[in-house]
N, C-alpha and C positions, 0 to 999 in steps of 0.2 A: 471426527465425522464423516462418514463419505456424503459428496454431494447429492443432493436430490435428484438432480438430472446432470446431463451431459451439454446441454445446449446454453451457449452464452449468453448474455443478454444483449437487443439490437444496439445499433449504434445510437448515441447520445450526444446531440448538439443543441448545445442553448446559446444564448447571448454570453459574450466574454470569450475566455479561453473553450475550444471543441476536444470533445473526448470521443474519440472513434475507434471503431472494432476494425483492425489492419488484416490482412495477409501478411505469415509470418514476412514472406519473401519481398516485403515492401518497407521494411523498415530499414535495411541497409542503403537503400535509395533516397530516403525521405527523410531520413532525422538530420536535423540542421541545428543551428544555436540556438533558434526560437521554439525547440521542440524537447517534450519529454517523453520518453517512450516506456512503458511499463509491459512487462509481460505476463503470463501466468501459467501453467502447466498443473493437474494432477497429479500427487507424488502420494502414492500408497503407502510408500516405503523410506526411510532415510530420507526427510525431507531435508535436512543441512545440504547432505552431499548433494540431492537433485537440486536445491535453489544455488549452488556456487556451479556447478554447471549451466543453469538457464543463466546465470549472469556472465558466467565467460561467453557466453553464445551471442547474450544480447548484446555486450560490451561490445565484441569483434564485428557485429553487424553495423555496430554505429560508426565505427571507423573504417570499415572495410577491410576489416584484417580474419586471418584463418583463428580459431578460439584457440588452437595451441599456441598462438604469439601473445596471448592476454593472461597473466598472471593474478589470482585472486590471494588478497590477504586482508588485513586489521592495520587500521590505523592506532595510534597511541590511545585514543579513547574506546577504541574497540569495535567502531566502526566499519562495515565492510569497505572495501580497497582495491583498485585494481591497476596494476602495471603493465609493463610491456607495451605492445601496441596498442593498448587504450590509457597508457597512462595518463593523468590527469581528468579523465572522465569522472564526472560525480554520479555514486552509484547508492542503491539502499536494497536491503533483503527484507524480506520477511516470508514465514511460513505460517500455516496452521493446520489443524486436521485434514489430512489429504489433497491439500493446494501449498504450492508456493507461489511466490510474485517478486519479481525485479523490478526495479527502476533506474533508465539511464538517462541522464543530462545529454544532450546534444554537445558536439565537440564546440569549444568557445562557447558556451552557454557563459549568461552572466550572472548565473544564480551562483548564490554562496553553499547551499546543501539541497540536497531532494529528500524525500522520505516517503518509503510506502508501507501498508501494514493492511491484513487481510484476516479477517476471524470467520470461523464456520458459526453459521446460525444454529443454535442448539437451546435446549432447556435452558434459562438462568434464571435465578432470581433476583430479575431486572431491577425494580423498586429499592430493595435494599443495596445492591451495587450503586446505583446511581446516587443514593441518599449517603454513602459512604464516601465516594471517591468525586462527585461532580457539585458542581455548583446547584443553590437552591432552586433557580430559575431551569436548569437543566434537569436538574430532578424531578421536579412538577412537571415537566414535561412526558419526561418518561411515565410518569406516574398515570399521567391522564391518556394515554393512548390505551385503544382496546388490547385486551389481555395476551391475544396472538401476535400482538406486532411489538410488544415492549422488550423484549429480548433484541430485536432488531434495530428498536430506536436506540437501544442501549450500546449494541455496536455501530450503530452509526455513528454516535458522538466520540466513542472507546477508539474506532481507528482512526479517524481525524486526527485528535489529540496525539495518539501514537505518531503517526505519519508527520505531524507536524514537529514533535518532540525530535524525531529524528531530523527533519531539516535542519533544526537549529543545532543539531549536534548535542543534544540533551537527554533523548529520549523521555521518558516519564520523571527523571530528575526534577528537582525546584518546582515541584508541584505542578507538575506535565499535566496531572487528570484536573488539575484545576483551571487549566488555560483555557480561556472561552475559543471556541470555532463555530458559535454561532449554528440556531437551530433552523431543521430545515423551512422554506416558506412554506405558509399556510397551505393544505390540501395536499401538500406533496409526503408520498409516501415513505418512511424510513427506510434506510438501504438503498433508495432510488437514485441512478446515476445522475449529479448535476456538476455544472461546471465549477472549477476551479476557480474560486475569488479570493480576494483579502480576506485574512480574517479579523473579528474585531480588535481595534485598538494596533494594530500591527499591519501597514499598508506593504511592508515587504514581506509578509508570509502569507502565501495562498495555498488552500487546500478545496479538497472536495472530493466526493463520492464518485467513484468511475464505474463503467459498466464491466462487470464481471462474471462470473458461471453463478450458476442458480443455487442459492441456499449458501452464499457467502457476501460479506460485505469488505468490498476494496475500495481502500482510498489511499491519496498520496497530496503531497504537501512540497513545495517548493519554496524556498525562502534565497532574499538578497533582490540585485537590483534585476528588472525586467521579470518580474511576477506579477499576477500571475504569467504563463509561456504561453506564446498563442496557440498551442497546439500539443495535445496531449493524445500518443498514438497507444491505444490499450490492442495487444495482439491475444487472442485465444491460442490454445495449443494448436501444434502443426508441426512443429519440430522434433523427430526423435533422438532420445538424448540415451545416452549410457545406464545401463540398470545398475540402480542404486543398489548398493548392499544393505541387509535387512534391518532394521530399526530395532534397536533395544531399548531405547526409553520407554518409561513408562508415560500414559498420559492419565491425569486425574480423573478418574471416572464418571465425577458429578458433573463436570464440564463447567466448571468453577474458572473464573477467571484468577488469574495470581493474585495472591496478596501484596505482594511486591512483584516489583517488573526489572529485571536487568535493563539498564542505560540502554543496550543496543538488544533487544528482542528478535530473532531472524525468524 
């Protein structure tokens, strides 16, 4: 589904970790050991190729290198991995209908893993999906939302769970969709930007919803020492990437979430 609009949400700043929209050129100068940078771009075709190029650009900016000096690969677990000039950086990738997103932890970051996940808001059988995959408390929260907000509420939880799983190196395996991520504070609209905060029961795993494009829910998580990070930079589009090849994969027409999700879904 294409985004309902092209304007990014405004800067989101709350107590604790700060999530801030930044101009693309600023990341190379500002990313540090206590910073996590998230970049997103619209991608109408071949999102996997587009995501790799965006990751290459973001990783190069984080270390002040040229993108050609960064190589993209995968670890033994299937997680995205960078080498070359950006060797050792923690990175993550996600894509959904019409959008790609990447996350890069600053050089020297004490985190053990980072994760990002993005989903397009679309018609979903939110109550049935929540009752099937989530905890009783989470399913009850989705059910109690106004009908027009239930799909966004489901994706608020889903993206944070998947981002957390990626940061842990597990994806959604080992009961990842049952992993508690906390409900939005009372009165907070589902899908709205919130600071990265420690997840229930795990002080070394932090996650939150970030400011992203209209019509999507964008989440990030960080695991390990030094979490949550002091600053999360969220960068709207602004860098022209090579034109991707045509997309040949089919997307489910009903907008349903997969019944099983690979450990590392980009």
